[in-house]
C-alpha positions as CSV (number, residue, x, y, z in Angstrom):
1,X,18.8,-11.0,-9.0
2,X,20.4,-12.7,-6.0
3,X,18.3,-15.5,-4.7
4,X,18.9,-16.8,-1.2
5,X,17.3,-19.9,0.4
6,X,14.7,-19.2,3.1
7,X,15.3,-21.6,6.0
8,X,12.3,-23.3,7.4
9,X,11.7,-26.4,9.5
10,X,8.5,-27.2,7.8
11,X,7.8,-27.6,4.0
12,X,5.4,-24.7,4.2
13,X,4.4,-22.4,7.1
14,X,2.3,-19.4,7.8
15,X,3.4,-16.1,9.3
16,X,0.9,-14.6,11.7
17,X,1.7,-11.0,10.8
18,X,1.2,-11.4,7.0
19,X,-0.9,-14.5,6.7
20,X,1.4,-15.4,3.8
21,X,2.0,-19.0,2.9
22,X,5.5,-19.9,1.6
23,X,5.8,-22.9,-0.6
24,X,8.8,-25.0,-1.2
25,X,10.1,-24.8,-4.7
26,X,12.4,-27.7,-5.5
27,X,13.1,-28.1,-1.8
28,X,14.0,-24.4,-1.3
29,X,12.0,-21.2,-1.1
30,X,13.8,-18.3,-2.7
31,X,13.8,-14.7,-1.6
32,X,15.4,-11.4,-2.5
33,X,18.8,-10.7,-1.0
34,X,19.3,-8.4,2.0
35,X,20.7,-5.7,-0.3
36,X,17.7,-5.9,-2.5
37,X,15.4,-5.8,0.5
38,X,17.2,-2.7,1.7
39,X,16.6,-1.0,-1.7
40,X,12.9,-1.9,-1.4
41,X,12.8,-0.6,2.2
42,X,14.2,2.7,1.1
43,X,11.6,3.0,-1.7
44,X,8.8,2.1,0.7
45,X,9.9,4.6,3.4
46,X,10.0,7.4,0.8
47,X,6.5,6.4,-0.4
48,X,5.2,6.4,3.2
49,X,6.6,9.8,3.9
50,X,5.0,11.2,0.7
51,X,1.7,9.4,1.4
52,X,1.6,10.7,5.0
53,X,2.2,14.3,3.8
54,X,-0.6,13.9,1.3
55,X,-2.9,12.5,4.0
56,X,-2.2,15.4,6.3
57,X,-3.1,17.8,3.5
58,X,-6.4,15.9,2.8
59,X,-7.2,15.8,6.5
60,X,-6.7,19.6,6.8
61,X,-9.0,20.2,3.8
62,X,-11.7,17.9,5.3
63,X,-11.4,19.6,8.7
64,X,-11.4,23.1,7.3
65,X,-14.9,24.5,7.9
66,X,-14.1,28.2,7.2
67,X,-16.8,30.1,5.6
68,X,-15.9,31.4,2.1
69,X,-18.1,34.4,2.5
70,X,-21.4,33.4,0.8
71,X,-23.5,35.1,3.5
72,X,-24.1,38.2,1.3
73,X,-24.9,36.3,-1.9
74,X,-28.3,35.3,-3.2
75,X,-30.0,32.3,-1.5
76,X,-29.9,30.2,-4.7
77,X,-26.2,30.7,-5.2
78,X,-25.6,29.9,-1.5
79,X,-27.4,26.6,-1.8
80,X,-25.4,25.6,-4.8
81,X,-22.2,26.6,-3.0
82,X,-23.1,24.6,0.1
83,X,-24.0,21.5,-2.0
84,X,-20.7,21.7,-3.8
85,X,-18.7,22.2,-0.6
86,X,-20.4,19.1,0.9
87,X,-19.6,17.0,-2.1
88,X,-16.0,18.2,-2.1
89,X,-15.6,17.3,1.5
90,X,-17.0,13.8,0.9
91,X,-14.6,13.3,-2.0
92,X,-11.7,14.4,0.2
93,X,-12.8,12.1,3.0
94,X,-12.9,9.2,0.5
95,X,-9.4,10.1,-0.8
96,X,-8.1,10.3,2.8
97,X,-9.5,6.9,3.6
98,X,-7.9,5.5,0.5
99,X,-4.6,7.1,1.4
100,X,-4.8,5.6,4.9
101,X,-5.2,2.1,3.4
102,X,-2.2,2.8,1.1
103,X,-0.1,3.7,4.1
104,X,-1.2,0.6,6.0
105,X,-0.3,-1.6,3.0
106,X,3.1,0.0,2.7
107,X,3.7,-0.5,6.5
108,X,2.7,-4.2,6.0
109,X,5.3,-4.4,3.2
110,X,7.9,-3.2,5.7
111,X,6.9,-6.0,8.0
112,X,7.4,-8.5,5.2
113,X,10.8,-7.0,4.5
114,X,11.7,-7.4,8.2
115,X,10.5,-11.1,8.0
116,X,12.4,-11.6,4.7
117,X,9.2,-12.7,3.0
118,X,8.8,-9.5,0.9
119,X,8.4,-10.1,-2.8
120,X,7.1,-13.6,-2.5
121,X,3.7,-14.1,-4.1
122,X,1.1,-15.3,-1.6
123,X,-0.6,-17.4,-4.2
124,X,2.1,-19.0,-6.2
125,X,5.1,-18.8,-3.8
126,X,7.2,-17.4,-6.7
127,X,9.1,-14.2,-6.6
128,X,7.2,-11.1,-7.7
129,X,9.2,-9.3,-10.4
130,X,11.3,-6.4,-9.3
131,X,9.6,-4.2,-11.9
132,X,6.2,-4.9,-10.3
133,X,7.5,-4.2,-6.8
134,X,9.0,-0.9,-7.9
135,X,5.7,0.1,-9.4
136,X,3.5,-1.3,-6.7
137,X,5.8,-1.8,-3.6
138,X,3.0,-3.2,-1.5
139,X,2.1,-5.9,-4.0
140,X,1.5,-9.4,-2.5
141,X,0.6,-11.1,-5.8
142,X,2.6,-11.7,-8.9
143,X,1.2,-10.5,-12.3
144,X,0.4,-14.2,-13.0
145,X,-1.6,-14.6,-9.8
146,X,-3.3,-11.2,-10.2
147,X,-4.4,-12.1,-13.7
148,X,-5.8,-15.5,-12.5
149,X,-8.0,-13.7,-10.0
150,X,-10.1,-12.1,-12.7
């Protein structure tokens, strides 16, 4: 892991776009190298593309109001079918909203890469492990900080 100093005029400062505080650690804040940030950027862009594809599929399902031909079935079966269809559409809408939040969080991670603050825990100011960032690329907390929240 290549650590580079992050230059700042103040001992700590706040970025408007990410609301992330960076703390001085032994007179220097460390960050991931440009090459490492580029690796993360590639990973995040791939995840955004996949997430947007999944979101489009979910939105198509939610918007699909084609009748499945229950007009000629018994009224009891039709009521069950309509109830199930409504519940399924609600679940798909919930999943679509969750996917939209995931895409937003990934795009915020791209901003942090651009600002060279990606991978710095917003609570401790320490670097978030590469393994965690590969598993959860939009993470803003280290495992240590996440566990302290509980």
